[in-house]
N, C-alpha and C positions, 0 to 999 in steps of 0.2 A: 844387571848381571844375572841375577836369579831368574828373571823373566826369560832372558835369552836362553838360559840352561834349560828352563822348563819347556820352552818352544822346540828346542833342539831335541830334547828327550822325547817329546811327543811326536815330532817328526820321525825320529829314528824308529820309535814303536809302530808308527803308521806304515813306514816303509817295510818294516819286518812283517807286518800283517799282510801286506799286498803281496810280498814275495812268497810268503807261506801259502797264500791263497792260490797264486799262479801254480806252484809245485803240487798243491793238493789237487787242483782241477786236472793236472797232468797225470794223476794217478799215484802220487807219492804219499803212501799211508802215514809214514813218519811226519811229513809236513802237515797232513790233516790234523793228526793228533796234537802237534805243536800249535797249529792255528787255533784249534778249539780251547786249548789251554791259555793261549794269548788272549783270546776274545773273552773268556769267561768273566774277568773283573769288570770290563766295559759293559757286558750284557747285564751283569748283576747290578751295576750302578744305575742302569736304566730301569730294570724291572722291580727292584726293592721299593722305591717309593710309589710305584703304580700298584703293584699287587700286594704290597705290605708284608703280612705274615707268610703269604703264598709266594713272595719273591723268589726263593729258591726253586720252587716249582716252575715258575715262569721262566727262570733263568735256564732250567734243564730243558724246558719245551722249546725255548729258543735255540739252544745248542743243538737239539734234535733236528729242528727245522733247517738250520744252517747246514748240518751234516747231510740231510736228505737232498737240499736244493742247491748245494754249492756249484754243481755243474751248470745250473741255470744262470749263475752270475756271469753276465756277458763281459763286464769290464772290471777287473780285479781293483782297479783304482777306486771304484765306487764301493768297495768292501764295506766300509764303516757306516755309510749311509744305508746300504742294503741291510746290514745287520740291525741297525738302529730301527728300521721300519719293521723288521720281523720281531724285534724285542718289544717294541710297543704294542704291535698287534697281539702277541702272546700274552704280555703282562695284563692288557685289558681283558682279554678272554678268560684268563685265569681268575682275575678279580671279579668279573661278572659271574662266573661259576660259583666262586666262594660266597658271594653275595646272595645268590639264590639259595645256597646250601645252608647259610646261616644269617637269617635275616636279623637285623639289629632289634634287640628288645628295648623298649623305652626305659626300663630300669637300668639298662647298661649304659645309658647316656648320662654323663655326669650333669648335675645340676649347675645352675648359673652360680658362679662364685667358687666353684670347686678348684682348689689350687693346683691339682694335677692337670686340669684343662689347659691352663696357661704354660705349663712347664712341659708338656709332652706333645711334640709336633706329631708323632705317630698317631696319636689319639685324635688330633685334629684332621689329619689326612684320612683317617678311617672313616670320618663322617662325609667325606666327599665321595661322589660317584667315580667309578673307574675312569670314565671319560674326562671328568674334571681333574682328576690326578694325572691322567696322561697328558693334557694340555699344559698343566703346570709344570710338569717334568720337562717337557720338550721346550717350552719357553724360558722357564726360569733356571732350570738346571743345565740343559743342554745348549741354551742360548739360541735356538732356532727362531726365525721370524715367523709371523702369523701364516704366511704362504707355505712355508716349508713344513710347519707343524700341521697345517690343514692337509697337505698332501700325504704325510705319513699317516694321519689318523683317517684318511679317505673321506673327508668331509669338505664343504666349500669353505673358503677363507672366512666368510662372514659367520659361519657356524663356529669356526675355531676361535674367532674374536669373541663371540658372545659367551662361549663356554669358558674362555679364559676370565672374561669379566666376572662371570658368575662364580667361577671357582675361586678367584682372589677375593670377592666380596664374602663367600661363604667362610673361606679360611679366615679372613680378618674378624668376621663375626664370631666364629668359634674360639678364635685365639683370644679375643678380648673379653669374652663372657665369663 
């Protein structure tokens, strides 16, 4: 019963997003604002685990990209996949920029046996590259297959598979140390 309710709620939200996208593409300013409000939690759910502390910035950049490019969306039925691709791209870009601006200090990396290491998933994710975080989010949180994740990340399927393998190994190693 609850699974049916959850599926119905998700479908209703998806239908609402598609209807808002159609209206916004037709020039309805109110629909555009409602669409951006509607998409914000979805975008934040994708950006936060990839961009970490800069998740809100990545979410904002994604919303701006959606706002600017909405007229280029050919099929409003593809709204969520299109938004997901933009969100991943922006989150990785923001995470890379942040990594260049704040390189990790060896003193900041907890030593083996530090109890916080095992307790704090964000700390473990911070140690992964933005590319590894992105493939983990696409596969393990969004449930995409390797081909779909590879297409979103703009890499061959084999590259996405190897990144996923390395990301999972790195995550397990950091989690268990």
